C-alpha positions in Angstrom: -11.7 -4.5 17.9 -14.5 -2.9 16.0 -13.7 0.8 15.5 -16.1 3.6 14.9 -15.9 4.6 11.2 -17.5 7.8 9.9 -18.6 6.0 6.7 -21.2 4.2 8.9 -23.4 7.2 8.9 -23.4 7.3 5.1 -24.3 3.7 5.0 -27.2 4.3 7.3 -28.3 7.1 5.0 -28.2 4.7 2.0 -30.4 2.2 3.9 -33.0 4.8 5.0 -33.2 6.7 1.6 -32.7 4.0 -1.0 -34.8 1.3 0.8 -33.4 -1.5 -1.2 -33.6 0.2 -4.6 -29.8 -0.1 -5.0 -27.1 -2.4 -3.6 -24.3 -0.7 -1.6 -20.7 -1.3 -2.9 -18.0 -0.5 -0.3 -14.7 -0.2 -2.1 -11.2 0.4 -0.7 -7.7 -1.0 -0.4 -7.2 -4.3 1.3 -7.0 -4.3 5.1 -8.7 -0.9 5.6 -11.6 -2.6 7.5 -14.3 -3.0 4.9 -15.5 -6.4 6.0 -15.5 -5.5 9.7 -17.4 -2.3 9.1 -20.0 -4.0 6.9 -20.6 -6.9 9.3 -20.9 -4.5 12.2 -23.4 -2.5 10.3 -25.5 -5.6 9.4 -25.4 -6.8 13.0 -26.7 -3.4 14.3 -29.1 -2.3 11.7 -30.9 -5.5 10.6 -32.9 -8.3 12.1 -30.7 -10.9 10.5 -27.9 -11.1 7.9 -26.0 -13.6 5.8 -22.3 -12.9 5.0 -21.0 -14.7 1.9 -17.2 -14.5 1.9 -16.1 -15.3 -1.6 -12.5 -15.7 -0.5 -13.5 -18.8 1.5 -16.9 -19.9 0.1 -17.7 -23.5 -1.0 -18.4 -24.8 -4.4 -22.0 -25.2 -3.4 -22.4 -21.5 -2.8 -20.6 -20.6 -6.0 -22.8 -22.8 -8.1 -25.9 -21.0 -6.7 -25.0 -18.0 -8.8 -24.9 -19.9 -12.1 -28.7 -19.8 -12.2 -30.6 -17.1 -10.3 -33.8 -17.2 -12.3 -35.7 -18.9 -9.5 -35.1 -16.5 -6.6 -37.4 -18.2 -4.3 -35.3 -21.4 -4.5 -32.1 -19.3 -4.4 -33.0 -17.6 -1.1 -34.3 -20.9 0.3 -31.0 -22.5 -0.3 -29.0 -19.6 1.2 -31.1 -19.7 4.4 -30.5 -23.4 4.8 -26.8 -23.4 4.0 -26.2 -20.5 6.5 -28.8 -21.6 9.0 -30.2 -18.1 9.0 -33.7 -16.9 8.5 -34.2 -13.9 6.3 -36.9 -11.4 6.9 -38.4 -9.3 4.0 -37.0 -5.7 4.2 -35.4 -6.5 7.5 -32.4 -8.6 6.4 -29.3 -7.9 4.4 -27.1 -10.2 2.3 -23.4 -9.4 2.2 -21.1 -10.3 -0.8 -17.7 -10.0 0.8 -14.8 -9.8 -1.8 -17.4 -9.8 -4.5 -14.7 -9.5 -7.2 -13.9 -13.2 -6.7 -17.3 -14.2 -7.9 -18.3 -12.1 -11.0 -21.6 -13.9 -11.4 -22.6 -12.7 -7.9 -21.9 -9.1 -9.0 -23.9 -9.6 -12.2 -26.8 -11.0 -10.2 -27.1 -7.8 -8.2 -29.4 -6.3 -10.9 -32.0 -9.0 -10.4 -31.6 -9.4 -6.7 -32.2 -5.6 -6.2 -35.2 -5.7 -8.5 -36.7 -8.5 -6.5 -36.7 -6.1 -3.5 -37.0 -8.5 -0.6 -33.7 -7.9 1.0 -30.8 -5.4 1.0 -27.4 -6.2 -0.5 -24.0 -4.9 0.4 -20.8 -5.7 -1.6 -17.2 -5.2 -0.7 -14.1 -5.3 -2.8 -11.2 -3.3 -4.2 -11.9 -1.2 -7.3 -9.0 -2.7 -9.1 -10.0 -6.3 -8.4 -13.6 -5.5 -9.3 -12.6 -4.0 -12.6 -10.3 -6.9 -13.5 -13.1 -9.5 -13.0 -16.0 -8.0 -15.0 -14.9 -8.5 -18.6 -17.7 -11.0 -19.5 -20.5 -9.9 -17.2 -23.2 -7.3 -17.2 -22.1 -4.5 -14.8 -25.0 -3.6 -12.5 -26.2 0.0 -12.5 -28.2 -0.5 -9.4 -25.3 0.3 -7.1 -24.5 3.0 -4.7 -20.7 3.2 -4.3 -18.9 4.4 -1.2 -15.1 4.5 -0.5 -13.5 3.4 2.8 -10.0 4.9 3.4 -7.6 4.0 6.2 -8.7 5.6 9.5 -8.4 9.3 9.3 -7.1 11.5 12.1 -10.5 11.9 13.8 -11.2 8.2 13.7 -7.7 7.5 15.1 -8.3 9.8 18.0 -11.7 8.2 18.6 -10.1 4.7 18.6 -7.8 6.0 21.4 -10.9 7.0 23.4 -10.5 10.8 22.6 -13.9 12.1 21.3 -13.2 15.7 22.0 -9.9 16.9 20.5 -11.0 16.9 16.9 -14.0 19.0 17.6 -11.8 21.5 19.5 -9.5 21.6 16.5 -12.3 22.4 14.2 -13.5 25.2 16.4 -9.9 26.6 16.6 -9.6 26.5 12.8 -12.9 28.3 12.4 -11.9 31.0 14.9 -8.5 31.6 13.2 -6.8 32.1 16.5 -3.7 30.8 18.2 -4.3 28.1 20.9 -1.2 28.7 22.9 2.0 26.6 23.1 0.8 24.0 25.5 -2.3 23.0 23.5 -0.4 23.3 20.2 2.4 21.0 21.3 0.0 18.4 22.5 -2.0 18.5 19.3 1.2 18.1 17.2 2.3 15.2 19.4 -1.1 13.6 18.7 -0.6 14.2 15.0 2.9 12.6 15.1 1.5 9.6 16.9 -1.0 9.2 14.0 1.8 9.5 11.5 3.8 6.8 13.3 0.9 4.3 13.9 -1.1 5.1 10.8 -4.7 4.4 10.1 -4.7 0.7 9.2 -7.2 -0.9 11.7 -4.9 -3.9 12.5 -2.0 -1.5 13.3 -4.2 0.6 15.5 -5.5 -2.5 17.3 -1.9 -3.7 17.9 -1.0 -0.3 19.3 -3.9 -0.3 21.7 -3.3 -3.9 22.8 0.4 -3.7 23.3 1.6 -0.1 23.4 4.6 -1.4 21.5 5.6 0.4 18.4 7.9 -2.4 17.3 5.0 -4.8 17.2 2.9 -2.1 15.3 5.7 -1.9 12.8 5.7 -5.7 12.4 2.0 -5.6 11.6 2.5 -2.8 9.1 5.3 -4.8 7.4 2.8 -7.7 6.9 0.4 -5.3 5.2 3.1 -3.8 2.9 4.2 -7.3 1.9 0.6 -8.1 1.1 0.3 -5.0 -1.1 3.6 -5.8 -2.8 2.4 -9.3 -3.6 -0.8 -7.9 -5.0 1.2 -5.6 -7.3 3.3 -8.5 -8.6 0.1 -10.4 -9.4 -1.5 -7.5 -11.4 1.8 -6.8 -13.2 4.2 -9.7 -13.6 6.8 -7.4 -15.2 7.5 -6.1 -11.7 7.2 -2.5 -12.6 4.3 -1.8 -10.3 6.1 -3.4 -7.4 9.3 -1.4 -8.0 7.3 1.8 -8.3 5.5 1.0 -5.0 8.7 0.2 -3.1 10.3 3.4 -4.5 7.7 5.9 -3.2 9.6 7.1 -0.1 12.8 7.5 -2.1 11.0 9.4 -4.8 9.4 11.9 -2.4 12.6 12.4 -0.4 14.4 13.1 -3.6 12.3 16.2 -4.0 11.8 15.8 -7.7 8.9 17.6 -9.3 7.4 14.3 -10.6 7.7 10.6 -10.1 10.8 9.6 -12.0 9.7 6.3 -13.5 13.1 5.8 -15.2 15.0 5.8 -11.9 12.5 3.4 -10.3 12.1 0.9 -13.1 14.6 1.7 -15.9 11.5 2.4 -18.1 10.1 5.4 -19.8 6.5 6.6 -19.7 4.6 4.6 -22.2 1.0 3.7 -22.7 1.6 0.4 -20.8 3.3 2.3 -18.0 0.3 4.7 -17.8 -2.0 1.7 -17.5 0.1 0.3 -14.7 -0.1 3.6 -12.9 -3.9 3.7 -13.3 -4.1 0.1 -11.9 -2.1 1.2 -8.9 -4.3 4.1 -8.4 -7.4 1.9 -8.7 -6.0 -0.4 -6.0 -6.3 2.6 -3.6 -3.0 1.5 -2.0 -1.5 4.7 -3.4 -2.8 8.2 -3.9 -1.8 10.0 -7.1 -1.4 13.8 -7.4 -1.4 14.9 -11.0 0.2 18.0 -12.4 -2.5 20.6 -13.3 -1.1 22.2 -16.5 -3.6 25.1 -16.2 -4.4 25.5 -12.5 -8.0 26.7 -12.4 -11.4 25.5 -11.2 -12.0 22.2 -13.0 -8.4 21.1 -12.8 -9.3 17.6 -14.0 -9.7 19.1 -17.5 -6.0 19.9 -17.5 -4.6 16.9 -15.7 -1.2 15.8 -17.0 -1.2 11.9 -16.9 2.6 12.0 -17.7 3.5 14.1 -14.7 2.4 12.9 -11.3 3.5 12.3 -7.7 2.8 9.1 -5.9 1.9 8.8 -2.2 1.0 5.9 0.0 -2.6 5.6 1.2 -1.4 5.5 4.8 1.5 7.5 6.3 2.1 4.8 9.0 2.8 2.3 6.2 4.8 5.0 4.4 7.1 5.4 7.4 7.6 1.7 7.7 8.5 1.5 4.0 10.9 4.4 4.4 12.8 2.4 7.0 12.5 -0.9 5.2 16.3 -1.4 5.2 16.1 -2.3 8.9 14.8 -5.6 10.1 12.3 -3.6 12.2 11.7 0.1 12.8 13.1 0.2 16.3 11.2 2.0 19.1 14.0 4.5 19.4 13.4 5.7 15.9 9.7 6.0 16.5 10.3 7.8 19.8 12.4 10.4 18.0 9.7 10.8 15.5 7.2 11.4 18.2 9.3 13.9 19.9 10.2 15.6 16.6 14.0 15.0 17.3 15.0 12.7 14.5 18.0 14.1 12.6 16.6 14.2 9.1 14.3 16.3 6.9 10.7 15.0 7.3 9.2 17.2 4.6 8.4 14.2 2.5 6.7 12.5 5.4 4.5 15.5 6.1 3.7 15.8 2.4 2.5 12.2 2.4 0.5 12.9 5.5 -1.3 15.9 4.0 -2.0 13.9 0.8 -3.7 11.3 2.9 -5.7 13.8 5.0 -6.9 15.7 2.0 -7.9 12.5 0.1 -9.8 11.3 3.1 -11.9 14.4 2.9 -12.9 13.7 -0.7 -10.4 16.0 -2.4 -8.7 15.0 -5.7 -5.0 15.7 -5.6 -3.2 18.2 -7.9 0.0 20.2 -7.8 1.8 22.7 -10.0 5.5 23.5 -10.9 7.0 26.2 -13.0 10.6 27.4 -13.7 12.1 30.1 -11.4 14.5 31.4 -14.1 17.6 29.9 -12.4 17.4 26.3 -13.7 15.2 25.3 -10.8 11.4 25.1 -10.2 8.9 26.6 -8.0 6.4 24.0 -6.7 3.0 24.3 -5.0 2.4 21.0 -3.2 -1.4 20.8 -3.5 -4.1 22.7 -5.2 -7.8 22.6 -4.1 -10.8 24.0 -5.9 -13.1 26.0 -3.6 -16.0 27.8 -5.2 -14.8 29.9 -8.1 -11.2 30.1 -6.8 -8.3 27.7 -6.2 -6.5 27.3 -2.8 -2.7 26.7 -3.2 -1.0 24.8 -0.3 2.6 24.6 0.6 3.8 22.0 3.1 6.7 22.3 5.5 7.9 19.9 8.2 9.2 22.7 10.4 8.1 26.0 11.8 10.0 27.9 9.0 7.4 30.1 7.3 9.2 31.0 4.1 6.9 30.4 1.1 8.6 31.7 -2.0 6.9 29.2 -4.3 3.5 30.1 -2.9 4.1 33.8 -3.4 5.3 33.4 -7.0 2.4 31.2 -7.8 -0.1 33.7 -6.4 1.5 36.4 -8.5 1.3 34.3 -11.6 -2.4 33.4 -11.2 -3.5 36.3 -9.0 -7.1 36.5 -10.3 -7.7 32.8 -9.6 -6.5 32.7 -6.0 -8.7 32.3 -2.9 -7.0 31.6 0.4 -3.3 30.8 0.2 -2.2 28.4 2.9 1.1 27.3 4.4 0.9 24.1 6.4 3.7 23.8 9.0 4.4 22.8 12.6 3.8 26.0 14.4 0.7 27.6 15.7 -1.7 29.7 13.6 -0.6 33.1 12.3 -0.9 35.3 9.3 2.1 36.2 7.2 1.0 38.9 4.9 -1.7 37.4 2.6 -0.6 33.8 3.5 -2.4 31.9 6.3 0.1 29.8 8.2 -1.7 26.9 10.0 -0.5 23.8 11.8 -0.7 20.5 9.8 -3.5 19.1 12.0 -5.8 21.7 10.5 -5.5 20.1 7.0 -8.9 18.2 7.2 -10.8 21.5 7.6 -9.4 23.4 4.6 
């Protein structure tokens, strides 16, 4: 199934405004739907298109990019090979998995300058970076990122085009919606947590309504990611760190403990592996902000970070990896909020995904409480000239000691202070307590 993705509108904006002066590069993790989105866009918005999938392309196609000086002949060959006529300024050529053919990426500079057709590339940022060592990187690119389906896209896939708009209005009104509406919205959110935003998992859910089959699909994707990490790092460190993400978050440590996951210490090589993992977009990294203020990137601590998965549906499956499958009974308990375990780490991963999908960089902050423990603010956002600290809870409990102490410590820098939890909207002193489904609107 082809799902509605919000990035489509930005792609349309690129076409209308750039008018062929740049190529469009869609980057994102594997299996987030890049190829499907791009081909759907080409089919709807152009008179004709050619899709070159470099994962399956022939030697004949690859050899075309060894010499692109004669573009008339180049386009003539393409049209004949793909049996497709191209129309000037009305056709697009897609380079799918462009990282597998570096010469095609290099040719973008000259193809865009020619101006006859539009060009769209897809690939993961990591793979693209790994395969450009000996080529000229094109500057004529507009880059967009596709994430797993966000909560709004998930609801639209289920045929619900109204709920997310109502949620936005409720957030802006800063009023309670009442228990019946709130309970339904939380159940909608938990369904999103369980299924996740990977298009293949969502498609399986819609076609089968069987969460065990959804889990099987998610396991295939996790195995694919793990195989990729073993390819980029044959020492196995990246793979072990990836598999250990749920354990690390459930352990409630104030940083990712590399030594417990890999028997290694933070070194320059480990930092490079972490950067590669981040570039794969399979994981989201929250860095410690040593001086939490506007422009937190200036005080990012590369040696202190937390690692989340790009999709909470995948995260839940990885968390229950010890079972041959995540049984429907476990999923049903998750949906009804009756599972007998602390799900704080699951909600933390969910919020990281929701914030990242809205374009936010992820930062957090810890500081000692004077009793050999630490206060921790889960996420920090920059808004105008102030910062917005966020604490995440998986229950309706509205204690927020860490948030309070943080706001005392940095009182002049604080804008709104937010507790994300599972109950309806309310104010608790200066703290705004809001349900987790409001996270995209912060």
